[in-house]
Biopython code that builds the backbone (N, CA, C, O; Angstrom):
import numpy as np
from Bio.PDB.StructureBuilder import StructureBuilder

atoms = [
    (1, "UNK", "N", (8.237, 7.276, 11.609)),
    (1, "UNK", "CA", (7.446, 6.332, 10.844)),
    (1, "UNK", "C", (8.395, 5.341, 10.158)),
    (1, "UNK", "O", (9.426, 5.726, 9.606)),
    (2, "UNK", "N", (8.032, 4.095, 10.204)),
    (2, "UNK", "CA", (8.860, 3.043, 9.614)),
    (2, "UNK", "C", (8.782, 3.092, 8.088)),
    (2, "UNK", "O", (7.718, 3.304, 7.507)),
    (3, "UNK", "N", (9.930, 2.891, 7.464)),
    (3, "UNK", "CA", (10.043, 3.002, 6.009)),
    (3, "UNK", "C", (10.456, 1.656, 5.421)),
    (3, "UNK", "O", (11.366, 0.999, 5.928)),
    (4, "UNK", "N", (9.782, 1.254, 4.353)),
    (4, "UNK", "CA", (10.118, 0.022, 3.632)),
    (4, "UNK", "C", (11.173, 0.330, 2.570)),
    (4, "UNK", "O", (11.176, 1.408, 1.975)),
    (5, "UNK", "N", (12.060, -0.626, 2.343)),
    (5, "UNK", "CA", (13.128, -0.467, 1.355)),
    (5, "UNK", "C", (12.745, -1.102, 0.020)),
    (5, "UNK", "O", (11.785, -1.867, -0.065)),
    (6, "UNK", "N", (13.511, -0.773, -1.018)),
    (6, "UNK", "CA", (13.312, -1.395, -2.325)),
    (6, "UNK", "C", (13.390, -2.915, -2.216)),
    (6, "UNK", "O", (12.583, -3.628, -2.812)),
    (7, "UNK", "N", (14.354, -3.400, -1.463)),
    (7, "UNK", "CA", (14.551, -4.847, -1.328)),
    (7, "UNK", "C", (13.359, -5.510, -0.634)),
    (7, "UNK", "O", (12.959, -6.617, -0.996)),
    (8, "UNK", "N", (12.801, -4.832, 0.356)),
    (8, "UNK", "CA", (11.617, -5.381, 1.021)),
    (8, "UNK", "C", (10.433, -5.458, 0.060)),
    (8, "UNK", "O", (9.710, -6.453, 0.038)),
    (9, "UNK", "N", (10.241, -4.420, -0.721)),
    (9, "UNK", "CA", (9.146, -4.428, -1.702)),
    (9, "UNK", "C", (9.375, -5.537, -2.717)),
    (9, "UNK", "O", (8.434, -6.238, -3.090)),
    (10, "UNK", "N", (10.597, -5.700, -3.161)),
    (10, "UNK", "CA", (10.939, -6.745, -4.128)),
    (10, "UNK", "C", (10.658, -8.134, -3.568)),
    (10, "UNK", "O", (10.345, -9.053, -4.325)),
    (11, "UNK", "N", (10.766, -8.298, -2.254)),
    (11, "UNK", "CA", (10.584, -9.597, -1.616)),
    (11, "UNK", "C", (9.141, -9.865, -1.182)),
    (11, "UNK", "O", (8.868, -10.927, -0.622)),
    (12, "UNK", "N", (8.223, -8.949, -1.421)),
    (12, "UNK", "CA", (6.850, -9.143, -0.974)),
    (12, "UNK", "C", (6.175, -10.351, -1.607)),
    (12, "UNK", "O", (5.244, -10.910, -1.027)),
    (13, "UNK", "N", (6.623, -10.755, -2.769)),
    (13, "UNK", "CA", (6.049, -11.956, -3.381)),
    (13, "UNK", "C", (6.278, -13.184, -2.494)),
    (13, "UNK", "O", (5.549, -14.170, -2.605)),
    (14, "UNK", "N", (7.274, -13.131, -1.627)),
    (14, "UNK", "CA", (7.568, -14.223, -0.703)),
    (14, "UNK", "C", (6.981, -13.993, 0.691)),
    (14, "UNK", "O", (7.192, -14.796, 1.600)),
    (15, "UNK", "N", (6.248, -12.896, 0.853)),
    (15, "UNK", "CA", (5.675, -12.555, 2.166)),
    (15, "UNK", "C", (4.190, -12.215, 2.016)),
    (15, "UNK", "O", (3.803, -11.053, 2.146)),
    (16, "UNK", "N", (3.366, -13.215, 1.745)),
    (16, "UNK", "CA", (1.938, -12.950, 1.506)),
    (16, "UNK", "C", (1.194, -12.383, 2.708)),
    (16, "UNK", "O", (0.079, -11.882, 2.562)),
    (17, "UNK", "N", (1.792, -12.453, 3.888)),
    (17, "UNK", "CA", (1.139, -11.906, 5.083)),
    (17, "UNK", "C", (1.221, -10.385, 5.149)),
    (17, "UNK", "O", (0.521, -9.763, 5.948)),
    (18, "UNK", "N", (2.074, -9.775, 4.313)),
    (18, "UNK", "CA", (2.229, -8.318, 4.270)),
    (18, "UNK", "C", (1.297, -7.762, 3.198)),
    (18, "UNK", "O", (1.246, -8.279, 2.082)),
    (19, "UNK", "N", (0.567, -6.713, 3.543)),
    (19, "UNK", "CA", (-0.363, -6.090, 2.613)),
    (19, "UNK", "C", (0.244, -4.795, 2.081)),
    (19, "UNK", "O", (0.553, -3.886, 2.851)),
    (20, "UNK", "N", (0.413, -4.716, 0.767)),
    (20, "UNK", "CA", (0.917, -3.512, 0.108)),
    (20, "UNK", "C", (-0.271, -2.802, -0.536)),
    (20, "UNK", "O", (-0.962, -3.372, -1.381)),
    (21, "UNK", "N", (-0.499, -1.559, -0.131)),
    (21, "UNK", "CA", (-1.621, -0.775, -0.655)),
    (21, "UNK", "C", (-1.084, 0.432, -1.404)),
    (21, "UNK", "O", (-0.382, 1.271, -0.839)),
    (22, "UNK", "N", (-1.424, 0.508, -2.685)),
    (22, "UNK", "CA", (-1.073, 1.650, -3.530)),
    (22, "UNK", "C", (-2.234, 2.627, -3.460)),
    (22, "UNK", "O", (-3.354, 2.282, -3.839)),
    (23, "UNK", "N", (-1.989, 3.836, -2.984)),
    (23, "UNK", "CA", (-3.065, 4.806, -2.773)),
    (23, "UNK", "C", (-3.219, 5.801, -3.929)),
    (23, "UNK", "O", (-3.914, 6.809, -3.798)),
    (24, "UNK", "N", (-2.566, 5.513, -5.062)),
    (24, "UNK", "CA", (-2.743, 6.382, -6.226)),
    (24, "UNK", "C", (-4.120, 6.141, -6.842)),
    (24, "UNK", "O", (-4.765, 5.129, -6.571)),
    (25, "UNK", "N", (-4.554, 7.076, -7.665)),
    (25, "UNK", "CA", (-5.801, 6.903, -8.404)),
    (25, "UNK", "C", (-5.571, 5.932, -9.555)),
    (25, "UNK", "O", (-4.465, 5.871, -10.093)),
    (26, "UNK", "N", (-6.594, 5.172, -9.944)),
    (26, "UNK", "CA", (-6.430, 4.167, -11.004)),
    (26, "UNK", "C", (-5.789, 4.667, -12.302)),
    (26, "UNK", "O", (-4.975, 3.942, -12.875)),
    (27, "UNK", "N", (-6.117, 5.883, -12.801)),
    (27, "UNK", "CA", (-5.453, 6.333, -14.029)),
    (27, "UNK", "C", (-3.928, 6.450, -13.883)),
    (27, "UNK", "O", (-3.193, 6.183, -14.833)),
    (28, "UNK", "N", (-3.458, 6.844, -12.707)),
    (28, "UNK", "CA", (-2.008, 6.915, -12.466)),
    (28, "UNK", "C", (-1.375, 5.536, -12.569)),
    (28, "UNK", "O", (-0.333, 5.359, -13.201)),
    (29, "UNK", "N", (-2.019, 4.571, -11.942)),
    (29, "UNK", "CA", (-1.481, 3.204, -11.965)),
    (29, "UNK", "C", (-1.497, 2.658, -13.385)),
    (29, "UNK", "O", (-0.555, 1.994, -13.816)),
    (30, "UNK", "N", (-2.567, 2.939, -14.100)),
    (30, "UNK", "CA", (-2.668, 2.467, -15.487)),
    (30, "UNK", "C", (-1.548, 3.029, -16.345)),
    (30, "UNK", "O", (-1.054, 2.352, -17.246)),
    (31, "UNK", "N", (-1.141, 4.269, -16.069)),
    (31, "UNK", "CA", (-0.103, 4.888, -16.896)),
    (31, "UNK", "C", (1.308, 4.424, -16.545)),
    (31, "UNK", "O", (2.216, 4.547, -17.368)),
    (32, "UNK", "N", (1.507, 3.894, -15.341)),
    (32, "UNK", "CA", (2.854, 3.490, -14.936)),
    (32, "UNK", "C", (3.002, 1.991, -14.694)),
    (32, "UNK", "O", (4.065, 1.419, -14.935)),
    (33, "UNK", "N", (1.947, 1.371, -14.225)),
    (33, "UNK", "CA", (2.019, -0.009, -13.763)),
    (33, "UNK", "C", (1.948, -0.021, -12.256)),
    (33, "UNK", "O", (1.889, 1.030, -11.617)),
    (34, "UNK", "N", (1.954, -1.215, -11.689)),
    (34, "UNK", "CA", (1.824, -1.299, -10.239)),
    (34, "UNK", "C", (2.950, -2.128, -9.641)),
    (34, "UNK", "O", (3.650, -2.864, -10.337)),
    (35, "UNK", "N", (3.099, -1.989, -8.356)),
    (35, "UNK", "CA", (4.110, -2.741, -7.621)),
    (35, "UNK", "C", (3.636, -4.178, -7.431)),
    (35, "UNK", "O", (2.433, -4.429, -7.363)),
    (36, "UNK", "N", (4.573, -5.123, -7.346)),
    (36, "UNK", "CA", (4.193, -6.519, -7.150)),
    (36, "UNK", "C", (3.366, -6.687, -5.874)),
    (36, "UNK", "O", (3.724, -6.151, -4.826)),
    (37, "UNK", "N", (2.290, -7.412, -5.959)),
    (37, "UNK", "CA", (1.358, -7.774, -4.881)),
    (37, "UNK", "C", (0.467, -6.633, -4.414)),
    (37, "UNK", "O", (-0.376, -6.848, -3.544)),
    (38, "UNK", "N", (0.619, -5.430, -4.956)),
    (38, "UNK", "CA", (-0.145, -4.276, -4.466)),
    (38, "UNK", "C", (-1.618, -4.377, -4.819)),
    (38, "UNK", "O", (-1.999, -4.844, -5.893)),
    (39, "UNK", "N", (-2.435, -3.919, -3.871)),
    (39, "UNK", "CA", (-3.837, -3.674, -4.177)),
    (39, "UNK", "C", (-4.011, -2.162, -4.234)),
    (39, "UNK", "O", (-3.242, -1.418, -3.625)),
    (40, "UNK", "N", (-5.016, -1.715, -4.961)),
    (40, "UNK", "CA", (-5.235, -0.285, -5.120)),
    (40, "UNK", "C", (-6.422, 0.165, -4.285)),
    (40, "UNK", "O", (-7.547, -0.300, -4.470)),
    (41, "UNK", "N", (-6.148, 1.074, -3.366)),
    (41, "UNK", "CA", (-7.198, 1.768, -2.620)),
    (41, "UNK", "C", (-6.814, 3.250, -2.646)),
    (41, "UNK", "O", (-5.949, 3.671, -1.879)),
    (42, "UNK", "N", (-7.445, 4.047, -3.517)),
    (42, "UNK", "CA", (-7.093, 5.461, -3.600)),
    (42, "UNK", "C", (-7.193, 6.145, -2.237)),
    (42, "UNK", "O", (-8.065, 5.818, -1.433)),
    (43, "UNK", "N", (-6.302, 7.088, -1.989)),
    (43, "UNK", "CA", (-6.237, 7.766, -0.705)),
    (43, "UNK", "C", (-7.591, 8.331, -0.287)),
    (43, "UNK", "O", (-7.950, 8.267, 0.888)),
    (44, "UNK", "N", (-8.336, 8.878, -1.227)),
    (44, "UNK", "CA", (-9.636, 9.469, -0.910)),
    (44, "UNK", "C", (-10.665, 8.492, -0.389)),
    (44, "UNK", "O", (-11.640, 8.905, 0.238)),
    (45, "UNK", "N", (-10.475, 7.212, -0.632)),
    (45, "UNK", "CA", (-11.421, 6.198, -0.158)),
    (45, "UNK", "C", (-10.796, 5.262, 0.878)),
    (45, "UNK", "O", (-11.425, 4.289, 1.295)),
    (46, "UNK", "N", (-9.573, 5.551, 1.290)),
    (46, "UNK", "CA", (-8.855, 4.635, 2.184)),
    (46, "UNK", "C", (-9.566, 4.440, 3.519)),
    (46, "UNK", "O", (-9.803, 3.306, 3.936)),
    (47, "UNK", "N", (-9.906, 5.531, 4.189)),
    (47, "UNK", "CA", (-10.506, 5.391, 5.517)),
    (47, "UNK", "C", (-11.798, 4.589, 5.452)),
    (47, "UNK", "O", (-11.992, 3.666, 6.243)),
    (48, "UNK", "N", (-12.677, 4.927, 4.527)),
    (48, "UNK", "CA", (-13.943, 4.188, 4.422)),
    (48, "UNK", "C", (-13.688, 2.730, 4.041)),
    (48, "UNK", "O", (-14.397, 1.841, 4.513)),
    (49, "UNK", "N", (-12.694, 2.471, 3.202)),
    (49, "UNK", "CA", (-12.388, 1.093, 2.800)),
    (49, "UNK", "C", (-11.865, 0.270, 3.972)),
    (49, "UNK", "O", (-12.210, -0.903, 4.114)),
    (50, "UNK", "N", (-11.036, 0.882, 4.809)),
    (50, "UNK", "CA", (-10.497, 0.160, 5.964)),
    (50, "UNK", "C", (-11.538, -0.065, 7.046)),
    (50, "UNK", "O", (-11.319, -0.852, 7.967)),
    (51, "UNK", "N", (-12.667, 0.620, 6.942)),
    (51, "UNK", "CA", (-13.762, 0.429, 7.894)),
    (51, "UNK", "C", (-14.803, -0.576, 7.398)),
    (51, "UNK", "O", (-15.762, -0.875, 8.111)),
    (52, "UNK", "N", (-14.623, -1.096, 6.187)),
    (52, "UNK", "CA", (-15.571, -2.063, 5.642)),
    (52, "UNK", "C", (-15.590, -3.333, 6.496)),
    (52, "UNK", "O", (-14.596, -3.664, 7.141)),
    (53, "UNK", "N", (-16.720, -4.040, 6.499)),
    (53, "UNK", "CA", (-16.733, -5.360, 7.137)),
    (53, "UNK", "C", (-15.709, -6.272, 6.441)),
    (53, "UNK", "O", (-15.421, -6.104, 5.256)),
    (54, "UNK", "N", (-15.170, -7.226, 7.188)),
    (54, "UNK", "CA", (-14.116, -8.105, 6.664)),
    (54, "UNK", "C", (-14.482, -8.741, 5.332)),
    (54, "UNK", "O", (-13.680, -8.734, 4.399)),
    (55, "UNK", "N", (-15.701, -9.298, 5.237)),
    (55, "UNK", "CA", (-16.088, -10.001, 4.010)),
    (55, "UNK", "C", (-16.219, -9.054, 2.820)),
    (55, "UNK", "O", (-15.881, -9.422, 1.696)),
    (56, "UNK", "N", (-16.705, -7.847, 3.059)),
    (56, "UNK", "CA", (-16.844, -6.879, 1.976)),
    (56, "UNK", "C", (-15.470, -6.394, 1.498)),
    (56, "UNK", "O", (-15.257, -6.212, 0.300)),
    (57, "UNK", "N", (-14.541, -6.187, 2.438)),
    (57, "UNK", "CA", (-13.180, -5.796, 2.062)),
    (57, "UNK", "C", (-12.565, -6.869, 1.167)),
    (57, "UNK", "O", (-11.999, -6.559, 0.119)),
    (58, "UNK", "N", (-12.679, -8.128, 1.581)),
    (58, "UNK", "CA", (-12.090, -9.221, 0.806)),
    (58, "UNK", "C", (-12.732, -9.332, -0.575)),
    (58, "UNK", "O", (-12.040, -9.572, -1.564)),
    (59, "UNK", "N", (-14.045, -9.159, -0.645)),
    (59, "UNK", "CA", (-14.738, -9.226, -1.932)),
    (59, "UNK", "C", (-14.284, -8.101, -2.856)),
    (59, "UNK", "O", (-14.088, -8.315, -4.053)),
    (60, "UNK", "N", (-14.120, -6.914, -2.305)),
    (60, "UNK", "CA", (-13.776, -5.745, -3.111)),
    (60, "UNK", "C", (-12.304, -5.744, -3.547)),
    (60, "UNK", "O", (-11.990, -5.355, -4.672)),
    (61, "UNK", "N", (-11.398, -6.181, -2.650)),
    (61, "UNK", "CA", (-9.969, -6.034, -2.923)),
    (61, "UNK", "C", (-9.221, -7.352, -3.105)),
    (61, "UNK", "O", (-8.038, -7.341, -3.446)),
    (62, "UNK", "N", (-9.880, -8.477, -2.885)),
    (62, "UNK", "CA", (-9.244, -9.770, -3.121)),
    (62, "UNK", "C", (-8.212, -10.167, -2.080)),
    (62, "UNK", "O", (-7.462, -11.120, -2.288)),
    (63, "UNK", "N", (-8.162, -9.469, -0.988)),
    (63, "UNK", "CA", (-7.243, -9.769, 0.117)),
    (63, "UNK", "C", (-7.997, -9.654, 1.424)),
    (63, "UNK", "O", (-9.001, -8.946, 1.511)),
    (64, "UNK", "N", (-7.512, -10.352, 2.443)),
    (64, "UNK", "CA", (-8.121, -10.214, 3.761)),
    (64, "UNK", "C", (-7.939, -8.791, 4.263)),
    (64, "UNK", "O", (-6.917, -8.150, 4.019)),
    (65, "UNK", "N", (-8.950, -8.317, 4.967)),
    (65, "UNK", "CA", (-8.855, -6.997, 5.579)),
    (65, "UNK", "C", (-7.752, -7.038, 6.631)),
    (65, "UNK", "O", (-7.678, -7.981, 7.418)),
    (66, "UNK", "N", (-6.899, -6.019, 6.645)),
    (66, "UNK", "CA", (-5.812, -6.039, 7.636)),
    (66, "UNK", "C", (-6.337, -5.907, 9.058)),
    (66, "UNK", "O", (-7.254, -5.136, 9.340)),
    (67, "UNK", "N", (-5.726, -6.681, 9.938)),
    (67, "UNK", "CA", (-6.032, -6.566, 11.354)),
    (67, "UNK", "C", (-5.032, -5.622, 11.999)),
    (67, "UNK", "O", (-4.096, -5.152, 11.352)),
    (68, "UNK", "N", (-5.236, -5.351, 13.275)),
    (68, "UNK", "CA", (-4.364, -4.405, 13.969)),
    (68, "UNK", "C", (-2.903, -4.832, 13.966)),
    (68, "UNK", "O", (-2.017, -3.983, 14.065)),
    (69, "UNK", "N", (-2.633, -6.133, 13.854)),
    (69, "UNK", "CA", (-1.246, -6.611, 13.866)),
    (69, "UNK", "C", (-0.680, -6.883, 12.472)),
    (69, "UNK", "O", (0.477, -7.282, 12.345)),
    (70, "UNK", "N", (-1.487, -6.671, 11.420)),
    (70, "UNK", "CA", (-1.031, -6.908, 10.054)),
    (70, "UNK", "C", (-0.004, -5.858, 9.641)),
    (70, "UNK", "O", (-0.195, -4.664, 9.876)),
    (71, "UNK", "N", (1.078, -6.308, 9.029)),
    (71, "UNK", "CA", (2.032, -5.351, 8.464)),
    (71, "UNK", "C", (1.453, -4.825, 7.159)),
    (71, "UNK", "O", (1.174, -5.589, 6.235)),
    (72, "UNK", "N", (1.279, -3.513, 7.096)),
    (72, "UNK", "CA", (0.721, -2.850, 5.914)),
    (72, "UNK", "C", (1.733, -1.818, 5.441)),
    (72, "UNK", "O", (2.219, -1.001, 6.224)),
    (73, "UNK", "N", (2.047, -1.866, 4.140)),
    (73, "UNK", "CA", (2.958, -0.895, 3.541)),
    (73, "UNK", "C", (2.158, -0.078, 2.527)),
    (73, "UNK", "O", (1.431, -0.635, 1.704)),
    (74, "UNK", "N", (2.298, 1.224, 2.594)),
    (74, "UNK", "CA", (1.596, 2.114, 1.675)),
    (74, "UNK", "C", (2.569, 2.699, 0.667)),
    (74, "UNK", "O", (3.707, 3.032, 0.999)),
    (75, "UNK", "N", (2.098, 2.820, -0.580)),
    (75, "UNK", "CA", (2.900, 3.441, -1.630)),
    (75, "UNK", "C", (2.013, 4.379, -2.439)),
    (75, "UNK", "O", (0.785, 4.314, -2.381)),
    (76, "UNK", "N", (2.671, 5.251, -3.193)),
    (76, "UNK", "CA", (1.985, 6.175, -4.098)),
    (76, "UNK", "C", (2.955, 6.462, -5.242)),
    (76, "UNK", "O", (3.580, 5.532, -5.752)),
    (77, "UNK", "N", (3.098, 7.697, -5.655)),
    (77, "UNK", "CA", (4.046, 8.016, -6.717)),
    (77, "UNK", "C", (5.412, 8.380, -6.147)),
    (77, "UNK", "O", (6.439, 7.896, -6.624)),
    (78, "UNK", "N", (5.420, 9.247, -5.111)),
    (78, "UNK", "CA", (6.692, 9.697, -4.544)),
    (78, "UNK", "C", (6.823, 9.427, -3.051)),
    (78, "UNK", "O", (7.931, 9.461, -2.516)),
    (79, "UNK", "N", (5.717, 9.160, -2.371)),
    (79, "UNK", "CA", (5.758, 8.861, -0.949)),
    (79, "UNK", "C", (4.913, 9.759, -0.069)),
    (79, "UNK", "O", (4.612, 9.388, 1.066)),
    (80, "UNK", "N", (4.521, 10.927, -0.553)),
    (80, "UNK", "CA", (3.737, 11.863, 0.253)),
    (80, "UNK", "C", (2.360, 11.335, 0.617)),
    (80, "UNK", "O", (1.968, 11.367, 1.784)),
    (81, "UNK", "N", (1.624, 10.849, -0.375)),
    (81, "UNK", "CA", (0.297, 10.299, -0.101)),
    (81, "UNK", "C", (0.399, 9.020, 0.717)),
    (81, "UNK", "O", (-0.478, 8.728, 1.530)),
    (82, "UNK", "N", (1.469, 8.254, 0.503)),
    (82, "UNK", "CA", (1.674, 7.032, 1.282)),
    (82, "UNK", "C", (1.836, 7.366, 2.763)),
    (82, "UNK", "O", (1.312, 6.651, 3.618)),
    (83, "UNK", "N", (2.551, 8.435, 3.072)),
    (83, "UNK", "CA", (2.726, 8.857, 4.469)),
    (83, "UNK", "C", (1.377, 9.271, 5.070)),
    (83, "UNK", "O", (1.081, 8.933, 6.216)),
    (84, "UNK", "N", (0.570, 9.991, 4.309)),
    (84, "UNK", "CA", (-0.762, 10.370, 4.787)),
    (84, "UNK", "C", (-1.613, 9.122, 5.025)),
    (84, "UNK", "O", (-2.339, 9.040, 6.015)),
    (85, "UNK", "N", (-1.520, 8.158, 4.116)),
    (85, "UNK", "CA", (-2.284, 6.915, 4.250)),
    (85, "UNK", "C", (-1.878, 6.150, 5.505)),
    (85, "UNK", "O", (-2.733, 5.614, 6.210)),
    (86, "UNK", "N", (-0.591, 6.096, 5.784)),
    (86, "UNK", "CA", (-0.119, 5.398, 6.979)),
    (86, "UNK", "C", (-0.648, 6.064, 8.244)),
    (86, "UNK", "O", (-0.968, 5.382, 9.218)),
    (87, "UNK", "N", (-0.739, 7.382, 8.233)),
    (87, "UNK", "CA", (-1.296, 8.098, 9.384)),
    (87, "UNK", "C", (-2.777, 7.776, 9.563)),
    (87, "UNK", "O", (-3.239, 7.554, 10.683)),
    (88, "UNK", "N", (-3.517, 7.750, 8.458)),
    (88, "UNK", "CA", (-4.933, 7.378, 8.518)),
    (88, "UNK", "C", (-5.068, 5.974, 9.101)),
    (88, "UNK", "O", (-5.885, 5.738, 9.991)),
    (89, "UNK", "N", (-4.265, 5.051, 8.594)),
    (89, "UNK", "CA", (-4.332, 3.663, 9.054)),
    (89, "UNK", "C", (-4.019, 3.566, 10.546)),
    (89, "UNK", "O", (-4.670, 2.813, 11.271)),
    (90, "UNK", "N", (-3.043, 4.311, 10.994)),
    (90, "UNK", "CA", (-2.683, 4.273, 12.422)),
    (90, "UNK", "C", (-3.818, 4.806, 13.289)),
    (90, "UNK", "O", (-4.044, 4.293, 14.385)),
    (91, "UNK", "N", (-4.530, 5.819, 12.822)),
    (91, "UNK", "CA", (-5.664, 6.325, 13.602)),
    (91, "UNK", "C", (-6.772, 5.285, 13.702)),
    (91, "UNK", "O", (-7.599, 5.344, 14.612)),
    (92, "UNK", "N", (-6.793, 4.333, 12.773)),
    (92, "UNK", "CA", (-7.795, 3.260, 12.794)),
    (92, "UNK", "C", (-7.280, 2.016, 13.517)),
    (92, "UNK", "O", (-7.946, 0.981, 13.525)),
    (93, "UNK", "N", (-6.106, 2.115, 14.117)),
    (93, "UNK", "CA", (-5.583, 1.002, 14.906)),
    (93, "UNK", "C", (-4.569, 0.124, 14.217)),
    (93, "UNK", "O", (-4.085, -0.836, 14.818)),
    (94, "UNK", "N", (-4.230, 0.419, 12.974)),
    (94, "UNK", "CA", (-3.245, -0.382, 12.240)),
    (94, "UNK", "C", (-1.847, 0.134, 12.573)),
    (94, "UNK", "O", (-1.239, 0.873, 11.799)),
    (95, "UNK", "N", (-1.363, -0.265, 13.720)),
    (95, "UNK", "CA", (-0.090, 0.247, 14.244)),
    (95, "UNK", "C", (1.119, -0.210, 13.440)),
    (95, "UNK", "O", (2.181, 0.409, 13.513)),
    (96, "UNK", "N", (0.970, -1.275, 12.683)),
    (96, "UNK", "CA", (2.083, -1.839, 11.916)),
    (96, "UNK", "C", (2.125, -1.266, 10.496)),
    (96, "UNK", "O", (2.540, -1.948, 9.558)),
    (97, "UNK", "N", (1.697, -0.018, 10.346)),
    (97, "UNK", "CA", (1.672, 0.636, 9.032)),
    (97, "UNK", "C", (3.020, 1.261, 8.730)),
    (97, "UNK", "O", (3.644, 1.886, 9.588)),
    (98, "UNK", "N", (3.458, 1.076, 7.480)),
    (98, "UNK", "CA", (4.754, 1.585, 7.047)),
    (98, "UNK", "C", (4.592, 2.315, 5.723)),
    (98, "UNK", "O", (3.544, 2.235, 5.082)),
    (99, "UNK", "N", (5.632, 3.021, 5.322)),
    (99, "UNK", "CA", (5.624, 3.795, 4.075)),
    (99, "UNK", "C", (6.768, 3.319, 3.187)),
    (99, "UNK", "O", (7.884, 3.097, 3.655)),
    (100, "UNK", "N", (6.474, 3.167, 1.902)),
    (100, "UNK", "CA", (7.527, 2.907, 0.925)),
    (100, "UNK", "C", (7.986, 4.268, 0.426)),
    (100, "UNK", "O", (7.393, 4.839, -0.489)),
    (101, "UNK", "N", (9.049, 4.781, 1.039)),
    (101, "UNK", "CA", (9.564, 6.107, 0.715)),
    (101, "UNK", "C", (10.035, 6.138, -0.732)),
    (101, "UNK", "O", (10.816, 5.287, -1.156)),
    (102, "UNK", "N", (9.565, 7.107, -1.476)),
    (102, "UNK", "CA", (9.925, 7.195, -2.889)),
    (102, "UNK", "C", (8.945, 6.455, -3.769)),
    (102, "UNK", "O", (8.797, 6.775, -4.948)),
    (103, "UNK", "N", (8.276, 5.469, -3.205)),
    (103, "UNK", "CA", (7.188, 4.720, -3.823)),
    (103, "UNK", "C", (7.463, 4.348, -5.285)),
    (103, "UNK", "O", (8.521, 3.801, -5.594)),
    (104, "UNK", "N", (6.510, 4.645, -6.190)),
    (104, "UNK", "CA", (6.664, 4.208, -7.580)),
    (104, "UNK", "C", (7.954, 4.739, -8.204)),
    (104, "UNK", "O", (8.624, 4.013, -8.939)),
    (105, "UNK", "N", (8.308, 5.981, -7.927)),
    (105, "UNK", "CA", (9.522, 6.565, -8.507)),
    (105, "UNK", "C", (10.757, 5.788, -8.062)),
    (105, "UNK", "O", (11.653, 5.538, -8.869)),
    (106, "UNK", "N", (10.814, 5.408, -6.799)),
    (106, "UNK", "CA", (11.949, 4.623, -6.295)),
    (106, "UNK", "C", (11.964, 3.238, -6.928)),
    (106, "UNK", "O", (13.025, 2.718, -7.275)),
    (107, "UNK", "N", (10.787, 2.643, -7.076)),
    (107, "UNK", "CA", (10.685, 1.311, -7.676)),
    (107, "UNK", "C", (11.130, 1.340, -9.137)),
    (107, "UNK", "O", (11.880, 0.472, -9.582)),
    (108, "UNK", "N", (10.667, 2.336, -9.869)),
    (108, "UNK", "CA", (11.027, 2.451, -11.286)),
    (108, "UNK", "C", (12.537, 2.599, -11.441)),
    (108, "UNK", "O", (13.129, 2.015, -12.348)),
    (109, "UNK", "N", (13.162, 3.378, -10.560)),
    (109, "UNK", "CA", (14.616, 3.533, -10.612)),
    (109, "UNK", "C", (15.313, 2.232, -10.209)),
    (109, "UNK", "O", (16.276, 1.817, -10.854)),
    (110, "UNK", "N", (14.831, 1.594, -9.149)),
    (110, "UNK", "CA", (15.398, 0.338, -8.658)),
    (110, "UNK", "C", (15.370, -0.756, -9.734)),
    (110, "UNK", "O", (16.314, -1.536, -9.865)),
    (111, "UNK", "N", (14.287, -0.800, -10.492)),
    (111, "UNK", "CA", (14.088, -1.827, -11.521)),
    (111, "UNK", "C", (14.450, -1.337, -12.931)),
    (111, "UNK", "O", (14.189, -2.029, -13.915)),
    (112, "UNK", "N", (15.041, -0.159, -13.025)),
    (112, "UNK", "CA", (15.401, 0.445, -14.317)),
    (112, "UNK", "C", (14.227, 0.502, -15.285)),
    (112, "UNK", "O", (14.350, 0.138, -16.454)),
    (113, "UNK", "N", (13.083, 0.968, -14.777)),
    (113, "UNK", "CA", (11.874, 1.063, -15.605)),
    (113, "UNK", "C", (11.699, 2.435, -16.236)),
    (113, "UNK", "O", (10.884, 2.599, -17.143)),
    (114, "UNK", "N", (12.456, 3.424, -15.767)),
    (114, "UNK", "CA", (12.248, 4.787, -16.291)),
    (114, "UNK", "C", (13.284, 5.146, -17.328)),
    (114, "UNK", "O", (13.258, 6.250, -17.870)),
]
sb = StructureBuilder()
sb.init_structure("model")
sb.init_model(0)
sb.init_chain("A")
sb.init_seg("    ")
for serial, (resi, resn, name, xyz) in enumerate(atoms, 1):
    if name == "N":
        sb.init_residue(resn, " ", resi, " ")
    sb.init_atom(name, np.array(xyz, "f"), 0.0, 1.0, " ", f" {name:<3s}", serial, name[0])
structure = sb.get_structure()
């Protein structure tokens, strides 16, 4: 499985075509903060959310629904749920799914937030 680096995540503000999905639950994100450009789709609702019609996905998440060729990076707290999310996405045809290994913990260390 392809892994995103700290530097790639840091550069996402310059790559609007890449979709970063944080699969943590909202209370977790509220307690730590979120990664730049990330949208939140909790792991428990990911599959149903990725099956939404395009217009409903955009209305709910403020971003275009990813297509099969869209680069999608998943994050969570440490990377485990992100890996599960990438597998779910791949079963739905999103072959360009990647994982931010270490996720929020790696980001916090990279940015000296902890």
